[in-house]
N, C-alpha and C positions, 0 to 999 in steps of 0.2 A: 502367220502370213508374212511377216517381216523376213525378207531374204536379203543377205548380207553383201551384195555387190559393191555397195558404197556404204560409206559410214551412215549409222543410224543415229539420230539426234533426238533428245529428249527436252519436252518443255512442260512444266506443271502449270496447270490452270484449275480454277475453282469454279464450280456451277454458280452462277448469280440468279438473284430473285427473277430478273427480267428474261432468264432463259427458260423458265417453267411454263408448261402449257395447261389446258384445262384438266389434263389427266394426272397432274401433280409430277411429272417428270419433264426432263428436257425436251423442247419441241425439236423435231427431226433438222430442222434448218440450222440450228445452233451447231450441230456437229460440224458442218461445213465451216461455220465461223471459228471454231475451235482449231481446226487444221490451218486454216489460213492464218490465224493469229500466230500459231507455233511457227509455220514457215516464214512468216516475216520476220519474227525474232531470231530464228536460226539463220537465215540468209546473212543478216550483219555479223552476228555473234560467231558463227562457226565458218562460214564460207569467206567472210571478208568482202563480200559484194552485196550490199544491202539493195532493197527495193529502190531506195531513192538513187543509189549509184546507177542502176539501170535507167532510171528516168533521166539522170543527167546525161547519159549517153544516148538518149532519145528513144529508149526501148521501155517495153513493159511486157508483163506476163498476163495472159488472159486463160481462163479455164475453158478448155474445149469439151471435156467430157468428164465426168465423175462417176465412179462406181462406189457405193457405199452400202455396206451391210450392217444393219442394226441388229445387235445380239443381245444386249442387257440395257435396260434403262438406266439413265444416270438421273440422279435426284438433288433437290435443293441442299447445297453446302458441300456436295461430293468433291473430293479432290481427284483430279485426273491428270494422268501422265500421257502426253501426246507424243508418240514415237513416229518420226517420219525418215524417210531415206529414198533417195533417187534410185529408182528401177533402171531407168534408161535416160540418157541424154545424148543429143545429137544435134545436127544443125537444124532440124525441123522442130525441136522443142525438148520437153522432159516430162517423164512419168514419174510421179512421186507416190510412193506407198505410205500408209498410215494405219496406226492403231491408237485407239483412245482406250486406255486402262482406267478402270475404276480403282484408285489406290486403297480403298477400304477393303475391297473384296480381291484385288489383284487379278480381276477378269476382264476380259476385252469387252468393252461396251459396244465398239463399233471398229470396222477397218474397212479399207478400200484403196482406191487409187484415183488420184487426180492426174489428167492429161493437160497439160500447159503447152501453149503455143506463144512464141514471142512475137510481139508486134512492133512496128515502127510506130512511134506515137504521133508523128506528123501525118503519115498516111492512114493509119489505123488499119493497116494490111500486115499480113503475117511478115516475118523477116527472118533470115537467116541466124541461128546462134553461132557466135565466132568460135574459133579454136580457143581463144583466150578465156572466154566465158565458160566454155566446157572444162578447160583446165582448172579453173577456180573452183568449180564444183564436183571435180573427180577426186575428192577425198575420202 
């Protein structure tokens, strides 16, 4: 699924005991947490514009829509590689693609797309993404 229009970044995480559901695999909601944790780290490390920097400027990112495909379960202790990359970024927001790969099997456990909208933290309404922000993420 990963298309290479922008740079693809990788973050490694491990399944924790509190991620496991009654079927002895990762609960579906945790996959969203994994992608958000990876993006949080990648924003600062690779783009040089952290979540906190957006907040200092009075902005925040909210998820408008998520498409997630569950392909294979992750289990306790599995190491995973979360690959993310921007599909599209414009003044309205950003679409971010992702893959979660089980490092033991090297197979995709999940993939999908997050659709983000930037908001003004004071008004809680959508806000335009500035050309400077787009340039910072266009790597």
